[in-house]
C-alpha atoms as a printed R data frame, in Angstrom:
   type eleno elety resid chain resno       x       y       z
1  ATOM     1    CA   MET     A     1   1.596  -5.591 -10.534
2  ATOM     2    CA   GLN     A     2   0.494  -8.556  -8.416
3  ATOM     3    CA   GLU     A     3   3.904 -10.155  -8.716
4  ATOM     4    CA   ALA     A     4   5.630  -6.923  -7.658
5  ATOM     5    CA   LEU     A     5   3.282  -6.604  -4.658
6  ATOM     6    CA   GLN     A     6   4.116 -10.141  -3.605
7  ATOM     7    CA   HIS     A     7   7.858  -9.517  -3.996
8  ATOM     8    CA   TYR     A     8   7.480  -6.396  -1.864
9  ATOM     9    CA   HIS     A     9   5.630  -8.466   0.757
10 ATOM    10    CA   VAL     A    10   8.393 -11.094   0.833
11 ATOM    11    CA   ASP     A    11  11.108  -8.432   1.169
12 ATOM    12    CA   GLN     A    12   9.309  -6.239   3.726
13 ATOM    13    CA   GLU     A    13   7.252  -8.932   5.508
14 ATOM    14    CA   ARG     A    14   4.083  -6.870   5.011
15 ATOM    15    CA   TYR     A    15   2.280  -5.016   2.258
16 ATOM    16    CA   ILE     A    16   2.839  -1.315   1.677
17 ATOM    17    CA   PRO     A    17   2.080   0.457   4.968
18 ATOM    18    CA   ARG     A    18  -0.566   2.819   3.617
19 ATOM    19    CA   ARG     A    19  -4.282   2.072   3.743
20 ATOM    20    CA   GLU     A    20  -4.997   3.345   0.211
21 ATOM    21    CA   LEU     A    21  -2.828   4.218  -2.779
22 ATOM    22    CA   THR     A    22  -3.612   5.342  -6.312
23 ATOM    23    CA   GLY     A    23  -2.042   3.415  -9.168
24 ATOM    24    CA   SER     A    24   0.729   5.953  -9.637
25 ATOM    25    CA   GLN     A    25   1.478   6.052  -5.883
26 ATOM    26    CA   LEU     A    26   1.596   2.254  -5.804
27 ATOM    27    CA   ILE     A    27   3.930   2.046  -8.782
28 ATOM    28    CA   THR     A    28   6.183   4.738  -7.282
29 ATOM    29    CA   VAL     A    29   6.605   2.658  -4.102
30 ATOM    30    CA   LEU     A    30   7.172  -0.577  -6.028
31 ATOM    31    CA   ASP     A    31   9.700   1.174  -8.275
32 ATOM    32    CA   ASP     A    32  11.481   2.739  -5.268
33 ATOM    33    CA   PHE     A    33  11.853  -0.720  -3.713
34 ATOM    34    CA   GLU     A    34  13.059  -2.131  -7.038
35 ATOM    35    CA   VAL     A    35  10.491  -4.920  -7.297
36 ATOM    36    CA   LEU     A    36   9.290  -3.915 -10.781
37 ATOM    37    CA   PRO     A    37  11.299  -5.547 -13.593
38 ATOM    38    CA   GLU     A    38  10.405  -2.565 -15.811
39 ATOM    39    CA   MET     A    39   8.025   0.385 -15.737
40 ATOM    40    CA   LEU     A    40   4.488  -0.888 -16.242
41 ATOM    41    CA   ARG     A    41   2.164   0.417 -18.931
42 ATOM    42    CA   ASN     A    42  -0.886   2.376 -17.886
43 ATOM    43    CA   PRO     A    43  -3.801   0.426 -19.404
44 ATOM    44    CA   TRP     A    44  -5.783   3.649 -19.884
45 ATOM    45    CA   THR     A    45  -3.076   5.376 -21.953
46 ATOM    46    CA   GLY     A    46  -1.101   2.425 -23.369
47 ATOM    47    CA   LYS     A    47   2.164   4.189 -22.421
48 ATOM    48    CA   ALA     A    48   4.655   3.669 -19.614
49 ATOM    49    CA   TRP     A    49   3.020   4.832 -16.407
50 ATOM    50    CA   ALA     A    50   3.824   8.489 -15.795
51 ATOM    51    CA   LEU     A    51   4.135   9.117 -12.101
52 ATOM    52    CA   ASP     A    52   2.984  12.727 -12.260
53 ATOM    53    CA   GLY     A    53  -0.611  12.111 -11.151
54 ATOM    54    CA   GLU     A    54  -1.887  13.867 -14.271
55 ATOM    55    CA   GLU     A    55  -2.884  10.910 -16.445
56 ATOM    56    CA   PRO     A    56  -5.977   8.696 -16.094
57 ATOM    57    CA   ASP     A    57  -5.529   6.514 -13.029
58 ATOM    58    CA   HIS     A    58  -8.437   4.271 -12.138
59 ATOM    59    CA   LEU     A    59  -6.392   1.848 -10.075
60 ATOM    60    CA   ARG     A    60  -6.538   1.680  -6.278
61 ATOM    61    CA   ASN     A    61  -4.653  -0.467  -3.807
62 ATOM    62    CA   GLN     A    62  -6.043  -0.951  -0.310
63 ATOM    63    CA   THR     A    63  -4.568  -2.801   2.652
64 ATOM    64    CA   ASP     A    64  -5.941  -3.940   5.987
65 ATOM    65    CA   GLU     A    65  -4.951  -2.269   9.263
66 ATOM    66    CA   ALA     A    66  -2.004  -4.636   9.830
67 ATOM    67    CA   PHE     A    67  -0.846  -4.463   6.159
68 ATOM    68    CA   GLU     A    68  -1.183  -8.246   5.848
69 ATOM    69    CA   THR     A    69  -3.613  -8.287   2.904
70 ATOM    70    CA   TYR     A    70  -4.214  -6.136  -0.146
71 ATOM    71    CA   ALA     A    71  -6.991  -5.497  -2.650
72 ATOM    72    CA   LEU     A    72  -5.984  -4.159  -6.051
73 ATOM    73    CA   GLN     A    73  -9.047  -2.529  -7.594
74 ATOM    74    CA   VAL     A    74 -10.041  -0.989 -10.920
75 ATOM    75    CA   VAL     A    75 -12.676   1.695 -10.441
76 ATOM    76    CA   ASP     A    76 -15.125   3.125 -12.961
77 ATOM    77    CA   ALA     A    77 -14.015   6.600 -14.059
78 ATOM    78    CA   THR     A    78 -17.564   7.961 -14.009
79 ATOM    79    CA   ASN     A    79 -18.898   6.752 -10.675
80 ATOM    80    CA   GLY     A    80 -15.924   5.398  -8.695
81 ATOM    81    CA   GLN     A    81 -17.490   1.945  -8.309
82 ATOM    82    CA   VAL     A    82 -15.142  -1.051  -8.209
83 ATOM    83    CA   VAL     A    83 -15.427  -2.947 -11.512
84 ATOM    84    CA   MET     A    84 -12.638  -5.472 -10.939
85 ATOM    85    CA   GLU     A    85 -10.689  -6.608  -7.880
86 ATOM    86    CA   LEU     A    86  -7.713  -8.857  -7.279
87 ATOM    87    CA   ASP     A    87  -6.872  -9.505  -3.662
88 ATOM    88    CA   SER     A    88  -4.341 -11.442  -1.615
89 ATOM    89    CA   VAL     A    89  -7.031 -13.498   0.123
90 ATOM    90    CA   ASN     A    90  -8.563 -15.026  -3.021
91 ATOM    91    CA   ALA     A    91  -5.420 -14.888  -5.205
92 ATOM    92    CA   THR     A    92  -2.738 -16.042  -2.803
93 ATOM    93    CA   SER     A    93  -0.283 -17.440  -5.325
94 ATOM    94    CA   LEU     A    94   1.148 -16.612  -8.734
95 ATOM    95    CA   LYS     A    95   1.625 -20.268  -9.757
């Protein structure tokens, strides 16, 4: 996911121009722009991510106002609190 976001950023010169996306919305955009090598697996189902919005989706992607940074977050299904975050400020490279 991080690699696809960075490829999108290189191609478009900004991150996805929406302030917040669910996991399935994010994957739909990345798939539409052909930066995913294959459909990713949903870690909550273990199957290829269905883009119907019906399956468990505890992933959120947020960008700043200028779409120059992103924060990819996993949220707790019960309370919505962020339990893990990967962002472009602290993880700037895929070395």
